[in-house]
N, C-alpha and C positions, 0 to 999 in steps of 0.2 A: 831771760824773757821779762818783758815788762808786765807787771801785774798790779792792779789797783787795789789798795787796802785802805779802808776808812774805819777809824775807831768807832765812829757813831753807828755805822752799819752793823759792825760786829757786836757792839754792845746792845743795840736796840733790838736786834733780831732775836727770835726765841727758838732758833733751831740751828743745826750745824749739818753741813753736807755729810752724808753717811758713806764715805769712802767712794770707791770707783765701781761702776757696773762691771759685770763679768767680762765685758770686752775692753775693760781698762781704759775708758775714755777719760782723758784728763785735759788735753790741750785743744784750744779752739782758736782758729785763725780767721780773721775778718779781712777780706780784700777790699781796699779802698781805691777810689779813683778821684781825680780832681772834681770839685763841685759836688761831692757826694752829699746825699741827703742826710742831715744830721741824725734824725731819729731812726733812720734805717739802720745805722750801725750802733748808735748810742743806746737804743732801746734793748736790742738783743744782748749787747755787751753788759748792760746793767743786770739783766736776768741771769746770764751765765756766771758773772762774778758773784752775785748773791747766792747762786746755787753751788759755789765752791770750785768752779773750774778756772784754769789758767787761760786768760784771753790775751791775744796779741794781734797786732794789725800788720798787714802786708800790702805793699804797693810797688809800683814800678821803680820808685825812688824813695829814699828816706828823707828827702828834702821836704821842708814844710809845705803843705798844700792847703788850699782854701776849700773848705766845705761850703755848702749853701749858707747864705746869709753871713758870709765873711768870717766864719769861725776858722781859725788856723789849727791844723792837725799835723802832727809829726808821726808818720808811720814808724813802726818798730823795725821792720825788715823789708828787704827788697825781694824780688822774685828769685834772685840768685842765691841769697843766703838765708831765706826763711826756713825754719825747721818744718818738717812734715807734721801737720796737726792730726788729731783724731777726728775733728769735725772742721769743715771749711764752710765759711759763710760768704755769700756774694750779695752785695747790697746795691741799691739803686741811686738815682740822682745822676749827676754828672752827664757824660755824653755816652749814649749807648754804643757809639762807634768804638769805645775802648774795648768792648767785648770782641771786636773783630781784629784787634791787633794780634799779629802772629806771635809775639813774645808772651802775651797774656794767654792766648789759646794754648801755646806750648806748655806753659806752667799749669794750666787747668788740667790738660790731658795727663800731665805727670803726677799731679797731686791728688786729684779726685779718686783714682783707683786705689790709692793708699790710705784713704780716709774711711771712716766707718759710717759717717752720716754727712749729708750735705744739706745746707739750708740756704734758700734764696729769699731775699726780701725785695718787694717792689719790682723794679726793672732789673734787679740782680738776676732774674730768671733768664735773661738774654745771655748771660755768661755761660750758663749750663747748656742753653739751647744751641749756641754757636758751635759747640764741639760734639753735639749729638747726644748728650747724656739725658735729654728729656724726650727723645724720640720714642714713640709708642707709650708714653706715660701721660698721666693727667696732671695739669699744672695750673697755676694762677699767677697773676701779676697785678700791678697797679691798674685800677679800673680804666684809666684813659689809654692804657697800652694793651688791653686785652685783644683788640682787633689787630693791632700791629703784630703782636706775638703770633697770633693764629695765622695771619696771612704770610708771614715770613717763614714760619715753621709749621706747615700743615700736618706734619707727622705727630704733632702734639695735640692732645685733647685739652684745649684751654677752657677753663671754667671761670665764670663770673659769680658774684654774689656769695663767695666763700672767703673766710678769713685766711685759711691755709688749706693746703692739700698734702696729705702724707701718702707717699708711694711705698713706704717701708724704709727705704734708705734715703730718699730724696724728699725733702719737705720744701714746698714753695709757698710764699705768702703773698697776700695783697699788699697794698702800699703803706709805707710809713709806719703808723702805729700798729698795723697788723703784724709787723716784725716781732713785736713783744709777744703777741699771741702765739706766733710760730715758735719762738724761743721757749716759751712756757710749755708748749706741747712737746718740744724736744726733751725738756727736763722731765716732763711726765713720763715719756717713753723710757728714760734712763733711770729715774728714781721714784716714779709713782706720782699719781695725780695729787695725792695729799701733800706731798712735798712741794710740788709745783704751786699748789694753792698757798702754801706758806710763803713761798718766794713772792707771789703776787701780793700777799698781804703786807709783807715787809716793804715792798715798793709802793704801797698804797695804790695799787693798780686793781681797781674793782670792776674792770670792763671785760675781763677774760671770761668767755663762755666757751668751754671746750667743744660743745656740740655745734658751734658755728664753723668748725672745720670739717673737711671731708677726708676720711681715712679710707684709702682705696683698698689696702690689704689689712684686714682685721681678723684676728684669731677669735673664734667663737668659744664661749665658755662651755658650750655643749660638748665639745671634744674632750675637755677635761672631765666633765661629769660622766660622760659615757665610758671613757677608757680608764679613769682613775689616774691619779697624779703620776705615778711611776711610769706608766706606759705613755701618758700624754707628753711628759717632758722629754721623752726619747723620740717622739714623733716628728715628722718633717714639718708640720705646722708650727711646732713649738721651737724648732731649731733656731730660727732667726729672731725670736723674741728677746727683747731687752728686759733687764730685771724689773724696771719700772712697770713694764707691761704685765709682767707676772703679778706684781703687787696690785695692779688695777683689777686683774682677774680675781685676786684674793678678796678684794673689796666686794666684788659681785657675789662671791661665794658666801661671804660673811652676811650679806643681806638676806641670803637664802638659808642662813643658819647652818651651813655645812662647815662647821668649825674645824672638824678633824682634817678635812681635805685642805681647808685654808691654812691650817698650821703646817702642813707638809710644804705648801708653796712658800710660806714665810721662811721656814728653816732652809729650804733650798736656796733662797735669795741670800740669806745670811751666810751660808756656806760658800756661795759664789762671789760675795762682795769682799773686795780687798779692804782690810781694816774697817769692818763695819762699826758704825758708831750709833748714837742714841736713836736716831729717827727710824731706822729699820727695826730696831728692837721695840719701838712703840707699837708696831703692828703686832708683834708677839705679845706685848702686854695686853692689848685690847683682846686678842684672841684667847689668852689664858684666862682673863677675867670673865669672858663670856662662857668659858668652860668650867668656871669655878675653881681654877687652879691659883695657887699663891704666886705673887709677883713681888719683885723688889720695890723699894721706894722710888718715886719719881725723882727726877733731877731737882725740881724745886723743893720737894720734901727733904732731900739730902742737904740742900743749901741751909735749910732751917736747922738741921743737926749741927752743921759747922758753926752757925751763929750762936746757938744755944749751948752747945757742949764743947766747942773748941776743935781745933784742927787735929790734935792728937787722938781724941776720942773718935773723931770722924774717920781718921785713917784706919783705926782698928775695926770700926764697923764696915768700912768699905771692903776690907780684905775678907771679912766674914761673909758679906753679901756676895762677893765675887765667887767665893767657894761654894756657897749654898746654891747659887743660880748659874753655875757652870759658865763663869766668865761673861755673864750678861752685861752688856754695856748699857748702863742706866744713867750715867752722868753726861749732861750736855756741857762741853767745855766752855761754851759761851756763858753759861750760868756762873761758872767759877770766875771767869774774867770779869763779869759784871759785878759779882759779889765783892771781889777784891778792890775793884776800881771805885764803884759807887759808895760802898759801905765803909771803906777804910782809907784808900788812897786819897780820895777827894776830901775826906774829913781829917786830913793831916795825920794819918796813922800808917806811914809807909812800911814800918816793920811788920805790922799785921798783914798788910797787903802782900808783902814778900812771902810771908808764911803760907798764905792761901795760894798765891801764884806758884810757889814752889811745889805745893801739893798738886796743883794742876799739871805742872810739868812732869811730876812723877807718874801721873796717870796717862798723860799724853806726851811722851818724850819726843815724838816725831812732829809735833805741831809747831811750825815756825812762828806763828803769831804769838802763841803762849810764851815761847822762849824769848821773843822780842820784848813783850810787855814786862816780863820778869827783869830783863835788862834795863828797861826804863825805870823801874822801881829802884834797882840798885844804883843807877846813875843819880836818882833823886837824893839818895843818902850819901852821895859822893863816893860810892864804892866803884870807882872807875874801872879798875882791873876786872872785876867780876862782870860789870856791864859790857865791856868790850868783848869778853869771852862769849857772853850770851848773844850779842849782836852778830858776831862771826859765826856762831853755831846756827843762828837763825838763817843766815845766808847760805850755809851749807845745806840746811834742810830744804830751803826754798831758794834756789839760785835766782839771782836778780831781785831779791826782796828789797824794794826801794826804800822802805822806811828804815830798815836796819842799816843800809848803805848810807843813807842821809845822816843817821846818828853817828856813824863812824867818821864820816867826812867832817861833821861839825866838831867832833872831839879833836880831830887832827888840827883843824883851823884854830881851835882854842889852845893848842899846845898841850893837851892833856894826855895825848898818846903819840 
């Protein structure tokens, strides 16, 4: 699967996606049609990639197609060979008649029931409407298409003057830039509003106002407060909550100083998160500090330990901290990459960069990007055999990792392997 990686994004961001939600959402497919509106798909794609998801495109053909304003786009998959995603996105522009094609409708009917969330942007709502998935639901679309959607599909409650509408599983958005808002809302559902705000800041997108959306099905905090967490989490109202929604309720409890109950919610999320990393533990850090409990150093504080005391001492301290705080994840892998790259690699100290990057790989052995960067450093020192091994390992960890593949192809052309 094609996945976009940019060194600048990973180095400049100050966070890292904290594993997958309890429903194991990882892959997101965006359906494209000829003359697709550029920002309709590019905006949500940017959000989801920054949030750590694998994003790919699907179309009727993988032949190059023209998006609006003459941008050429090459889809990753066809309707026949596209993997089933966890989230499917339908975007606008192009010709609404595409939504009426039998092969497209057949694919939608097949794929949507097997996905966990659906997002439409702009006139992408017509794709879901054509097969009846919006019947009896509230939805929105591009402001100039509101009337057309309502007249063509009277079973839908079409709303204007909202940036997005969340029905629980189906999120529809208004036009073009509103797709970014809808995608950020999806990230908030999955990983919490704080995390979504970090994504927005990384993108320099300061226009997202969560309250400008309409949430049709919203779980009230009163249920949690009345029943207590143990009973609440087993209730029917909590059954369909995503982990990010639980964290958003935790934030509300924290504002009310109900720290003990908030702690239960955070630990539940940690227990349900596959390979939880630093961001979800930052909720626990805040909670513990408010309760007067001790906490491990922050990721940035630990980077200073590496710089001042060296990697060997940092390793020793890391193991002690992990033991003391019951495997608490307190290091942001992005910080380690940034430290090795900016403070040593760019300053002509590749050996030191390798030492730090190797430490990063020991902590995060399943992280394909960290493995790839370590390969880059070894290649810089002309340690080709080790670099090739790491590039291949990165591709095993993340199938279709384009940067690692490009490195291997380049080394082959140079006759080095």
